[in-house]
C-alpha positions as CSV (number, residue, x, y, z in Angstrom):
1,M,8.1,-36.1,-1.3
2,G,10.1,-37.6,-4.2
3,Q,11.6,-35.7,-7.0
4,P,8.8,-33.9,-9.0
5,N,8.1,-34.5,-12.6
6,L,8.9,-31.4,-14.7
7,L,6.6,-30.3,-17.5
8,F,7.7,-27.2,-19.3
9,I,5.3,-25.8,-22.0
10,L,6.8,-23.3,-24.3
11,I,4.5,-21.5,-26.8
12,D,5.9,-19.8,-29.8
13,D,5.2,-16.1,-30.3
14,M,2.4,-15.9,-27.6
15,G,2.1,-12.3,-26.4
16,W,1.9,-11.1,-22.8
17,R,-1.8,-10.3,-23.1
18,D,-2.9,-13.3,-25.3
19,L,-4.7,-15.0,-22.4
20,A,-7.9,-14.0,-20.8
21,C,-6.2,-14.3,-17.3
22,T,-3.6,-11.9,-18.5
23,G,-5.8,-9.2,-20.0
24,S,-7.2,-10.4,-23.3
25,D,-11.0,-9.5,-23.8
26,F,-11.2,-11.3,-27.2
27,Y,-9.3,-14.6,-26.9
28,E,-10.9,-17.3,-24.8
29,T,-8.6,-19.4,-22.7
30,P,-10.6,-21.2,-19.9
31,C,-8.1,-24.1,-19.3
32,L,-5.2,-21.8,-18.8
33,D,-7.3,-19.3,-16.8
34,R,-8.1,-22.2,-14.4
35,F,-4.5,-23.2,-14.5
36,A,-3.6,-19.8,-13.2
37,T,-6.0,-20.1,-10.3
38,E,-4.3,-23.4,-9.3
39,G,-0.8,-21.9,-9.2
40,M,1.2,-18.7,-9.5
41,R,0.9,-16.1,-12.3
42,F,3.9,-13.9,-12.9
43,T,3.3,-10.3,-14.1
44,N,7.0,-9.6,-15.0
45,A,8.3,-12.6,-16.8
46,Y,10.8,-12.0,-19.6
47,A,12.2,-13.8,-22.5
48,S,15.9,-13.3,-22.9
49,C,15.5,-12.3,-26.6
50,P,12.7,-10.8,-28.7
51,V,13.0,-13.6,-31.1
52,C,12.9,-17.5,-30.7
53,S,16.1,-19.5,-31.1
54,P,18.1,-17.4,-28.7
55,T,15.5,-17.6,-26.0
56,R,15.3,-21.4,-26.5
57,A,18.9,-21.7,-26.2
58,S,19.0,-19.7,-22.9
59,I,16.3,-21.9,-21.4
60,L,18.3,-25.1,-22.1
61,S,21.7,-23.6,-21.2
62,G,20.9,-21.3,-18.3
63,K,22.9,-18.6,-20.0
64,Y,22.0,-15.3,-21.9
65,P,22.0,-15.7,-25.7
66,A,25.1,-13.4,-26.0
67,R,27.2,-15.7,-23.7
68,V,26.4,-18.8,-26.0
69,N,26.8,-16.6,-29.2
70,L,23.3,-17.5,-30.4
71,T,21.7,-14.1,-30.6
72,N,19.1,-14.4,-33.6
73,F,16.8,-16.9,-34.9
74,L,18.4,-19.4,-37.3
75,Y,19.5,-18.6,-39.9
76,A,18.8,-14.9,-40.5
77,K,21.4,-12.3,-41.1
78,P,19.5,-9.2,-42.2
79,R,21.4,-5.9,-42.8
80,G,20.6,-2.3,-42.6
81,K,22.7,0.7,-41.6
82,L,24.7,-1.9,-39.6
83,L,25.9,-5.4,-40.7
84,S,24.6,-8.5,-38.8
85,T,27.0,-9.9,-36.3
86,D,28.2,-13.6,-36.7
87,Y,26.5,-16.1,-34.4
88,L,26.4,-19.9,-34.1
89,D,23.8,-21.7,-36.1
90,H,23.2,-24.3,-33.4
91,L,23.3,-24.7,-29.6
92,A,26.9,-25.7,-29.0
93,L,27.3,-29.4,-27.9
94,S,29.7,-28.3,-25.3
95,E,26.8,-26.9,-23.3
96,T,25.5,-29.2,-20.6
97,S,21.9,-28.7,-21.3
98,L,19.1,-28.8,-18.7
99,A,17.9,-32.1,-20.2
100,T,21.5,-33.6,-19.8
101,A,21.8,-32.4,-16.3
102,L,18.3,-34.0,-15.4
103,R,19.1,-37.3,-17.3
104,Q,22.3,-37.7,-15.5
105,H,20.2,-37.9,-12.3
106,G,17.8,-40.4,-13.5
107,Y,15.1,-38.3,-15.2
108,Q,13.4,-39.5,-18.4
109,T,13.8,-36.7,-20.8
110,W,11.5,-36.1,-23.7
111,H,11.3,-33.3,-26.3
112,V,8.0,-32.8,-28.2
113,G,7.4,-30.0,-30.9
114,K,9.6,-27.1,-32.1
115,W,13.4,-27.1,-31.7
116,H,14.9,-24.6,-34.0
117,L,18.4,-24.9,-32.4
118,G,20.4,-26.4,-35.2
119,G,20.5,-29.1,-37.8
120,P,20.6,-33.0,-37.2
121,E,24.1,-32.7,-35.5
122,A,22.4,-30.6,-32.8
123,Y,19.0,-32.0,-32.5
124,P,17.4,-32.8,-29.1
125,D,19.0,-36.3,-28.9
126,R,22.4,-34.7,-29.0
127,H,21.5,-32.5,-26.1
128,G,20.3,-34.9,-23.5
129,F,16.8,-35.9,-24.7
130,D,15.9,-39.6,-24.8
131,V,13.1,-38.9,-27.2
132,N,12.5,-36.2,-29.9
133,I,9.3,-35.9,-31.6
134,G,8.7,-33.1,-34.0
135,G,12.0,-31.2,-33.2
136,C,13.9,-30.2,-36.3
137,H,15.8,-27.1,-37.7
138,W,12.4,-25.5,-38.8
139,G,11.3,-22.5,-37.1
140,Q,7.7,-22.8,-38.2
141,P,5.5,-25.5,-39.9
142,R,6.5,-24.7,-43.4
143,M,3.8,-26.8,-45.0
144,G,1.2,-25.4,-42.6
145,Y,-0.6,-26.7,-39.6
146,F,-2.8,-29.4,-41.4
147,S,-1.2,-32.7,-42.3
148,P,0.8,-33.5,-44.3
149,W,3.3,-31.3,-42.5
150,G,6.5,-32.8,-43.9
151,I,8.4,-32.6,-40.6
152,E,11.2,-35.1,-40.7
153,T,11.0,-36.2,-37.0
154,L,7.1,-36.4,-36.9
155,A,5.2,-38.7,-39.1
156,D,2.4,-37.1,-41.2
157,G,-1.1,-37.9,-39.7
158,P,-4.3,-38.4,-41.6
159,E,-4.8,-35.7,-44.1
160,G,-6.1,-32.5,-42.4
161,E,-4.9,-33.5,-38.9
162,Y,-4.2,-30.3,-36.9
163,L,-0.5,-30.1,-35.7
164,T,-1.3,-28.7,-32.2
165,D,-3.6,-31.6,-31.7
166,R,-1.1,-34.2,-32.7
167,I,1.8,-32.7,-30.8
168,T,-0.4,-32.9,-27.7
169,D,-1.4,-36.4,-28.5
170,E,2.2,-37.4,-28.7
171,A,2.9,-35.7,-25.3
172,I,0.0,-37.6,-23.7
173,R,1.2,-40.8,-25.1
174,L,4.7,-40.3,-23.6
175,L,2.9,-39.7,-20.1
176,Q,0.9,-42.9,-20.6
177,E,3.9,-45.0,-21.5
178,R,6.4,-43.6,-19.1
179,D,8.6,-45.7,-16.7
180,P,6.7,-45.1,-13.4
181,S,9.8,-45.7,-11.3
182,R,11.5,-42.6,-12.7
183,P,10.5,-38.9,-12.8
184,F,10.3,-37.3,-16.2
185,F,11.2,-33.9,-17.9
186,L,8.8,-33.1,-20.7
187,N,10.0,-30.2,-22.9
188,L,6.8,-29.4,-24.8
189,C,7.3,-26.8,-27.4
190,H,4.2,-26.0,-29.6
191,Y,4.7,-24.5,-33.0
192,A,1.6,-22.6,-32.3
193,V,0.9,-19.6,-32.4
194,H,3.6,-18.9,-35.0
195,T,2.7,-18.1,-38.6
196,P,1.2,-19.3,-40.8
197,I,-1.9,-18.2,-39.0
198,Q,-4.2,-21.2,-39.6
199,A,-7.1,-22.8,-37.5
200,K,-10.0,-25.0,-37.8
201,P,-12.9,-23.4,-39.8
202,E,-15.5,-23.9,-37.0
203,L,-13.4,-21.9,-34.5
204,I,-12.6,-19.2,-37.0
205,A,-16.4,-18.8,-37.6
206,K,-17.0,-18.5,-33.9
207,Y,-14.6,-15.6,-33.6
208,Q,-15.9,-14.0,-36.8
209,R,-19.3,-14.0,-35.0
210,K,-17.8,-12.7,-31.8
211,A,-15.8,-9.9,-33.5
212,K,-19.0,-8.8,-35.2
213,E,-21.0,-9.0,-32.0
214,L,-18.4,-6.7,-30.3
215,G,-18.2,-4.4,-33.2
216,L,-14.6,-5.2,-33.7
217,D,-15.1,-5.9,-37.4
218,T,-15.8,-2.3,-38.2
219,Q,-12.8,-0.9,-36.3
220,E,-9.4,-0.1,-37.8
221,A,-7.3,-2.8,-36.3
222,I,-4.0,-2.3,-38.2
223,L,-2.3,1.1,-38.7
224,P,0.5,1.5,-41.3
225,G,3.7,3.0,-40.0
226,E,7.2,3.9,-41.1
227,H,9.3,1.9,-43.5
228,F,11.4,-1.0,-42.3
229,P,14.9,-0.2,-41.4
230,C,16.5,-3.4,-42.8
231,E,17.5,-3.8,-46.4
232,H,15.3,-6.7,-47.4
233,K,12.1,-5.0,-46.4
234,R,12.9,-1.3,-47.1
235,E,10.1,-0.9,-49.5
236,Q,7.5,-2.1,-46.9
237,R,5.9,-0.4,-44.1
238,L,5.3,-1.6,-40.6
239,M,1.7,-2.5,-40.0
240,R,0.9,-2.1,-36.3
241,R,-2.2,-3.9,-34.8
242,V,-3.9,-1.8,-32.1
243,I,-6.8,-4.2,-31.1
244,Q,-7.1,-7.9,-30.8
245,S,-9.6,-8.9,-33.3
246,D,-8.1,-11.5,-35.7
247,P,-10.5,-14.4,-35.8
248,T,-8.0,-17.0,-37.1
249,Y,-5.4,-16.0,-34.5
250,A,-8.1,-16.2,-31.8
251,A,-9.1,-19.7,-32.9
252,M,-5.4,-20.8,-32.8
253,V,-5.2,-19.6,-29.2
254,E,-8.4,-21.3,-28.2
255,N,-7.3,-24.6,-29.8
256,L,-3.9,-24.3,-28.0
257,D,-5.8,-23.7,-24.7
258,W,-8.0,-26.8,-25.3
259,N,-5.0,-28.9,-25.9
260,I,-3.2,-27.7,-22.8
261,G,-6.4,-28.7,-21.0
262,R,-6.3,-32.1,-22.5
263,L,-2.7,-32.5,-21.4
264,L,-3.4,-31.4,-17.7
265,A,-6.4,-33.8,-17.7
266,A,-4.1,-36.6,-18.8
267,L,-1.9,-35.8,-15.9
268,D,-4.9,-36.1,-13.5
269,A,-5.9,-39.3,-15.1
270,A,-2.4,-40.8,-14.6
271,G,-2.4,-39.7,-10.9
272,L,0.6,-37.4,-11.7
273,A,-0.8,-33.9,-11.1
274,E,0.3,-33.7,-7.5
275,D,3.8,-34.8,-8.2
276,T,4.4,-32.5,-11.3
277,L,5.8,-28.9,-11.6
278,V,4.2,-27.4,-14.6
279,V,5.4,-24.2,-16.3
280,F,3.7,-22.4,-19.2
281,T,5.2,-19.5,-21.0
282,S,6.4,-18.1,-24.3
283,D,9.7,-17.5,-26.3
284,N,9.1,-13.8,-27.3
285,G,6.4,-11.3,-27.6
286,G,3.3,-11.5,-29.8
287,L,3.7,-10.7,-33.5
288,S,2.1,-7.3,-33.8
289,T,4.0,-5.2,-36.4
290,S,4.4,-7.3,-39.5
291,E,3.7,-10.6,-41.3
292,G,0.0,-10.1,-40.9
293,S,0.2,-8.5,-37.3
294,P,-2.1,-11.2,-35.8
295,T,-2.1,-10.0,-32.3
296,C,-1.9,-6.7,-30.1
297,N,0.3,-6.3,-27.1
298,L,-1.0,-2.9,-26.0
299,P,-0.6,-1.3,-23.5
300,L,2.9,-2.6,-23.9
301,A,4.9,-1.1,-26.8
302,E,5.6,-3.1,-30.1
303,G,6.0,-6.9,-30.1
304,K,8.2,-9.6,-31.4
305,G,11.5,-8.6,-32.8
306,W,11.7,-5.3,-30.5
307,L,13.5,-4.7,-27.3
308,Y,10.4,-2.8,-26.0
309,E,8.3,-4.6,-23.5
310,G,5.8,-6.1,-26.1
311,G,8.7,-8.0,-27.5
312,V,10.1,-9.5,-24.4
313,R,7.6,-9.6,-21.6
314,E,5.8,-12.9,-21.5
315,P,2.8,-14.8,-19.9
316,L,4.1,-17.2,-17.2
317,L,2.1,-19.5,-15.2
318,V,3.5,-22.1,-12.7
319,R,1.7,-24.9,-10.9
320,W,3.0,-27.1,-8.3
321,P,0.5,-28.6,-5.8
322,G,1.5,-28.5,-2.2
323,Q,4.4,-26.0,-3.0
324,I,2.6,-23.0,-4.6
325,V,-0.3,-21.2,-3.0
326,P,-3.1,-21.5,-5.6
327,G,-4.1,-18.1,-7.1
328,S,-0.9,-16.4,-6.1
329,V,0.8,-13.6,-8.0
330,C,4.5,-12.8,-8.3
331,D,5.6,-9.3,-9.5
332,E,9.3,-9.8,-9.2
333,P,11.0,-10.0,-12.7
334,V,12.4,-13.4,-14.0
335,T,13.8,-14.4,-17.3
336,S,14.6,-17.4,-19.5
337,P,17.9,-18.6,-18.1
338,D,16.3,-18.8,-14.6
339,F,14.3,-22.0,-15.5
340,Y,17.6,-24.1,-15.4
341,P,18.6,-23.6,-11.7
342,T,15.0,-23.4,-10.7
343,F,14.2,-27.0,-12.0
344,L,17.4,-28.3,-10.5
345,E,16.6,-26.9,-7.2
346,A,13.0,-28.0,-7.2
347,A,14.3,-31.5,-8.0
348,G,16.7,-31.4,-5.0
349,L,19.7,-31.7,-7.5
350,P,23.1,-29.9,-7.1
351,L,23.3,-26.7,-8.9
352,L,25.8,-26.2,-11.8
353,P,26.7,-22.5,-11.5
354,D,29.4,-22.7,-14.2
355,Q,26.7,-23.9,-16.6
356,H,23.7,-21.8,-15.7
357,A,25.8,-18.8,-15.2
358,D,23.1,-16.2,-15.8
359,G,20.2,-18.1,-14.3
360,V,18.7,-17.4,-10.8
361,S,16.6,-19.9,-9.2
362,F,13.1,-18.4,-8.4
363,L,12.1,-21.3,-6.3
364,P,11.8,-19.1,-3.2
365,A,9.2,-17.0,-5.1
366,L,7.2,-20.1,-5.9
367,R,7.1,-21.0,-2.3
368,G,6.0,-17.5,-1.3
369,E,9.4,-16.5,0.2
370,A,11.4,-13.3,-0.2
371,F,13.0,-13.2,-3.7
372,Q,14.9,-10.5,-5.5
373,R,16.3,-11.5,-8.8
374,G,18.5,-8.5,-9.7
375,P,19.2,-6.9,-13.1
376,I,18.2,-8.6,-16.3
377,Y,20.0,-8.0,-19.7
378,W,19.2,-8.3,-23.3
379,H,21.6,-8.1,-26.3
380,Y,20.1,-8.2,-29.8
381,P,22.6,-7.0,-32.3
382,H,20.4,-7.6,-35.3
383,Y,17.6,-6.2,-37.4
384,S,14.4,-8.2,-36.9
385,N,11.8,-9.0,-39.5
386,Q,9.3,-6.9,-37.4
387,G,11.1,-3.6,-37.4
388,G,13.4,-3.7,-34.5
389,T,16.9,-2.4,-34.8
390,P,20.1,-3.6,-33.1
391,G,20.7,-2.8,-29.5
392,S,21.1,-3.9,-25.9
393,A,19.0,-3.3,-22.8
394,M,18.9,-3.8,-19.1
395,L,16.2,-3.8,-16.4
396,D,17.1,-2.8,-12.9
397,G,14.2,-2.7,-10.5
398,S,11.5,-0.7,-12.4
399,W,14.2,1.2,-14.6
400,K,14.8,0.0,-18.1
401,L,17.5,1.3,-20.3
402,I,17.7,0.6,-24.0
403,E,20.9,1.5,-26.0
404,Y,20.6,1.4,-29.8
405,F,23.7,0.8,-31.9
406,E,22.8,2.6,-35.1
407,D,23.3,6.1,-33.5
408,H,24.2,5.0,-29.9
409,H,21.1,7.0,-28.5
410,R,19.7,5.7,-25.1
411,E,16.2,5.5,-23.8
412,L,15.3,5.3,-20.2
413,Y,11.9,4.2,-18.8
414,D,10.3,3.8,-15.3
415,L,8.1,0.9,-16.1
416,A,6.4,1.3,-12.7
417,Q,5.0,4.6,-14.0
418,D,5.2,3.9,-17.6
419,P,4.7,0.3,-18.6
420,G,4.0,1.3,-22.2
421,E,7.3,3.0,-22.6
422,E,5.6,6.1,-23.9
423,T,7.9,8.6,-22.4
424,N,11.8,8.6,-22.7
425,V,13.0,10.2,-19.4
426,A,16.7,9.8,-20.2
427,C,17.2,13.6,-20.2
428,F,15.9,13.9,-16.7
429,H,18.0,11.2,-15.2
430,P,21.5,11.6,-16.8
431,E,23.3,10.0,-13.8
432,R,21.2,7.0,-13.7
433,V,21.5,6.6,-17.5
434,Q,25.3,6.8,-17.3
435,A,25.4,4.3,-14.4
436,M,23.2,1.8,-16.1
437,A,25.0,2.2,-19.5
438,A,28.4,1.5,-17.8
439,Q,26.9,-1.6,-16.0
440,L,25.3,-2.7,-19.4
441,A,28.7,-2.2,-21.2
442,Q,30.5,-4.1,-18.4
443,W,28.0,-7.0,-18.8
444,R,28.5,-7.0,-22.6
445,T,32.4,-7.4,-22.0
446,E,31.6,-10.2,-19.4
447,V,29.5,-12.2,-21.9
448,S,31.7,-11.3,-25.0
449,A,28.7,-9.8,-26.7
450,R,29.4,-8.9,-30.3
451,I,28.7,-5.4,-31.6
452,P,27.5,-4.8,-35.3
453,E,29.8,-3.0,-37.5
454,P,28.7,-0.3,-40.0
455,N,27.4,-1.6,-43.4
456,P,29.7,-0.2,-46.2
457,D,27.1,-0.6,-48.8
458,W,24.2,1.3,-47.0
459,E,22.6,4.2,-48.7
460,G,20.4,5.9,-46.1
């Protein structure tokens, strides 16, 4: 067997329970459900940050966001009781990106869709990609999902063309025009399902009917909560969605699913399916507490912008015919930096441990072999737009410790017994808390994690 093609599909803001195969009973995702039966579904896959840019940086660098000093989405610096820490406004060019490593060994490297890792001086073409279609400094389609989009690296389509459709068309075109003598790495990063929540009218109408048939339209879907802890939203309250029932968001999810199906069908038509390792995942948890709160991550706590499970646990599906047992499930935790060494090892290429310093190849898990990843860490020293506050966290087995910087209090959860993080058991396990906190502090020192300072202007 030669080197596999590598197709990495990254969705923006898709929650852990936003697919039917991962637990949604409102959204319809037949293509991805079928994809899951053809490969492996991970139940404990994690983004390295509860917001987008840091996770994207960790995927391409193989390092935790704190180690590359890109710890928040660009270019936000919200303040509250604490100040925001400084962080880079781009993925440093000194990093040997995954695309660069693959291109050095003959891979065709293509980026299609969202980038959000810096301005033109740090666009995909500066990080090892031969092609950049749609990648710019934008974090969302500012002019909406219907053309004209105004994206500098993607020509506008006919008026009203839907962005998710167009991005998929571009990916399919690259497959069709590829050099068949060389393997490819396609980094397909959809803008969906990020705000603005917009979808095709006929699909919205379908889910309006479905919500009515299920009686969801009469249920209280969003509950008001406490005021935001950050300065710029102090007068606003968190709005937590408690059921999946938004017809427009459901329509976005179904359209995305349909487009993934089109792409996989194009792989089949080109005779590439058997030779392609395909990964499907998300960059952070579903948006559930603000900005319209379009989805719900329950039973996981909170969502995008939070260190709780709803903010960092993601759907992860992987298909590789002949290597992965169809319909298999992996419960071992993995996280964003792990994709870098996994792809290198799958391609039979030498590992770059100095580069992917925080990644652990989970190729053994894909092949059904024994695999234990070890602890996973997070460092998010910022206030999020969704209500989260600055802190760090670590996962060791089923035990998760969260340490918040405002008052330095710690929370401990046994996710095996309490996946919804409903009961803080720190007071019952002081020795475990102390040991994990020391390990977390040591890790922060190792990666030069920055700690936020008090805000002298704060009036609590």
